[in-house]
C-alpha positions, 0 to 999 in steps of 0.5 A: 662114157666115151671121152674125146681125150685127144680133142680135149687135149688140144683145148687145154694143152697146158693143163694136161702138161702140168698134170703129166708132171704128177708121177704115178709112184707105182709105175713111174709114168706121168698121169696123162701118159699113163692114160688116167686123165680122161677129160678137163673142163674149165668154166668161165668162173675158173672152176676145173673139173678133171675126170680121171681114173686109176689103174685099179679100184684098189689103188692104194695112192688114190687119194694122193693122186687126186690131191696132187691133181687139185694142187697142180691145177690150182697153179694154173692162172685160169683156175680158181677151184678144182673138182676131181671126179674119179670114174671107173668107166671105161676102166683103165687098161694098158692100151690107154698108156701113151703109145710111145711109153707103152712101146718103150716099157712094155715092148707092145 
């Protein structure tokens, strides 16, 4: 599946900002900057659906990250409920890290 994350970020900038406050404990980078948040949708009833991935299917902190995403989203005034969908397509890779962060930490 191809997610238009850039367009989606302009629709929900505050939601992406609050999710970027969640720091991946292994890499020390916010989930959005890391490229783990693929898409956010919010319906008229305040149900948010966050589509995300992990750096690997065996991510040991996956359950903690999804719980943190739900907690942060429920802090938003327009959100009444939140579902987190973890997907593996497209698989995460280093190219998904925000370019400025990637250049800083990886020298790429």
